[in-house]
C-alpha positions in Angstrom: -21.9 -7.3 -3.8 -18.6 -5.5 -4.4 -15.1 -6.1 -3.2 -14.1 -6.5 -0.4 -17.5 -7.8 0.8 -17.4 -10.7 -1.6 -14.1 -11.8 0.0 -15.7 -12.2 3.5 -17.2 -15.2 5.1 -20.8 -15.5 6.2 -21.5 -13.2 9.2 -18.0 -11.7 9.0 -18.1 -8.0 9.7 -16.0 -5.5 7.7 -14.4 -3.0 10.0 -11.9 -1.2 7.8 -10.8 -1.2 4.1 -7.9 0.9 2.9 -5.7 1.2 -0.1 -2.1 2.2 0.6 -1.6 5.9 1.4 -1.8 8.3 -1.6 1.9 9.3 -1.0 2.7 6.2 -3.2 1.3 8.2 -6.1 3.4 11.4 -5.6 6.3 10.1 -7.8 4.0 8.9 -10.6 2.2 12.2 -10.6 5.4 14.2 -10.8 6.7 11.9 -13.5 3.5 12.5 -15.5 4.0 16.3 -15.2 7.6 16.3 -16.2 7.3 13.8 -19.1 4.3 15.7 -20.5 6.2 19.0 -20.3 9.2 17.5 -22.0 7.0 15.9 -24.7 5.2 19.2 -25.3 8.5 21.1 -25.6 9.8 18.4 -28.0 6.6 18.6 -30.2 6.9 22.4 -30.3 10.5 22.2 -31.4 9.8 19.6 -34.0 6.9 21.6 -35.5 9.1 24.7 -35.7 12.2 23.1 -37.2 11.0 20.2 -39.3 8.3 19.7 -41.9 6.9 17.0 -44.1 7.7 13.3 -43.5 10.5 13.9 -41.0 8.3 16.0 -38.8 5.6 13.3 -38.9 8.1 10.6 -38.0 9.5 12.7 -35.1 6.1 13.5 -33.8 5.1 9.8 -33.8 8.3 8.8 -32.1 7.8 11.5 -29.4 4.2 10.3 -28.9 5.2 6.7 -28.6 7.9 7.5 -26.1 5.4 9.6 -24.0 2.9 6.7 -24.0 5.5 4.1 -23.0 6.9 6.2 -20.1 3.4 7.3 -18.8 2.1 3.8 -19.0 5.1 2.3 -17.3 5.8 4.9 -14.6 2.4 6.4 -14.0 -0.5 4.2 -15.1 1.0 0.9 -13.8 1.6 2.3 -10.3 -1.9 3.8 -10.2 -3.5 0.4 -11.1 -1.2 -1.4 -8.6 -2.3 1.1 -5.9 -6.0 0.7 -6.7 -5.7 -3.1 -6.7 -3.9 -3.3 -3.3 -6.3 -3.7 -0.3 -5.7 -3.7 3.5 -8.8 -5.1 5.2 -9.7 -5.6 8.8 -12.7 -7.6 9.9 -13.9 -8.9 13.2 -12.1 -12.2 12.5 -8.9 -11.5 10.6 -6.6 -9.1 8.7 -6.6 -9.5 4.9 -4.1 -8.2 2.4 -4.9 -8.5 -1.3 -2.9 -7.2 -4.2 -2.3 -7.8 -7.9 -3.8 -7.0 -11.2 -3.3 -10.1 -13.3 -1.7 -12.4 -10.7 -3.5 -12.0 -7.4 -1.8 -12.6 -4.1 -2.8 -12.2 -0.5 -2.4 -13.1 3.1 -4.9 -13.7 5.9 -4.0 -13.3 9.6 -6.7 -14.6 12.0 -7.2 -12.3 15.0 -6.6 -15.2 17.4 -3.1 -15.7 16.1 -2.0 -12.1 16.5 0.2 -11.6 19.5 1.6 -8.1 19.0 0.6 -5.0 17.1 2.9 -2.0 16.7 3.3 1.0 14.4 6.1 3.2 13.3 6.1 6.6 11.5 8.6 9.3 11.1 8.1 13.1 10.9 6.9 13.1 7.2 4.7 10.1 7.8 3.1 11.9 10.8 2.5 15.0 8.7 0.8 12.9 5.9 -1.1 10.7 8.4 0.5 7.4 7.4 3.0 4.9 8.8 4.2 1.3 9.0 2.0 -1.3 10.8 3.8 -4.3 12.3 1.8 -7.4 13.1 3.4 -10.3 15.0 1.6 -13.7 15.1 2.1 -16.4 17.7 4.5 -18.5 15.6 5.7 -16.5 12.6 8.1 -13.6 12.2 6.5 -10.1 12.3 5.0 -8.7 9.1 5.4 -5.1 8.2 2.9 -3.2 6.1 4.0 0.2 4.9 2.0 3.3 4.0 -1.1 2.4 6.0 -3.4 5.5 6.1 -4.2 6.7 9.7 -1.9 4.0 11.1 -2.6 5.0 14.7 -6.3 4.4 14.3 -5.7 1.1 12.5 -3.3 0.1 15.3 -5.9 0.9 18.0 -8.7 -0.9 16.1 -6.5 -4.0 15.6 -5.5 -4.1 19.3 -9.1 -3.9 20.4 -10.1 -6.7 18.0 -7.1 -8.9 19.2 -8.1 -8.2 22.8 -11.7 -9.2 22.1 -10.6 -12.4 20.4 -8.4 -13.3 23.4 -11.3 -12.6 25.8 -13.5 -14.9 23.8 -11.0 -17.7 23.6 -9.7 -17.3 27.2 -6.9 -19.7 26.5 -4.0 -17.3 26.0 -2.3 -14.3 27.5 -3.5 -10.7 26.8 -1.8 -9.5 23.6 1.1 -7.2 24.3 0.5 -3.6 23.4 3.2 -2.6 21.1 2.6 1.1 20.9 4.8 3.3 18.8 8.3 2.2 18.1 11.1 4.0 16.4 13.7 2.8 13.9 16.2 2.6 16.7 13.9 0.2 18.6 13.7 -2.2 15.7 17.1 -2.3 13.9 16.1 -5.5 12.1 13.0 -4.0 10.5 12.2 -5.3 7.1 12.6 -3.3 3.9 9.7 -0.9 3.3 7.2 -1.9 0.7 3.7 -3.1 0.1 4.3 -6.6 -0.9 1.7 -8.5 1.2 3.8 -7.9 4.2 7.5 -7.9 4.8 8.9 -10.2 7.4 11.5 -8.9 9.8 
């Protein structure tokens, strides 16, 4: 059984599993293209102007620099994106991230008191946004770059409502709906770091 099913409890139903939106990979992709083009130009120049040992040394140095930059600015963000998970089940919201050191947060549906989302013009065009989850006692957590954030918001609200109906010991969760940056001046910094507190 693969991830995230192996992270679920018995009889827990997986409703949604997302990685962050692919827009997080735009800068690494552009970096790869630019660095590769510069490296190709440098290799061409070295081959035309140098020969012998000096050419070999220059080519090796260029290749090492290319590998270091691509590994640091392209491969590492790709692996981080692939190892970051936003999961919704019928019982909780789970966030898991990390390659070597894993971290995560679980939010039981019964503790969620408010669900909101926020997205600007570009985010709407790309189909992404920030999801804001408030629990009964903790400060709200913000999760950036959630794909199809409006769908996730609706799904979470329905699950929270169902959890409240089952418990019947608390008020109906408030329907946050869409908020703008002006409505939340104390919003946390953007970033997928297992949730940012306001």
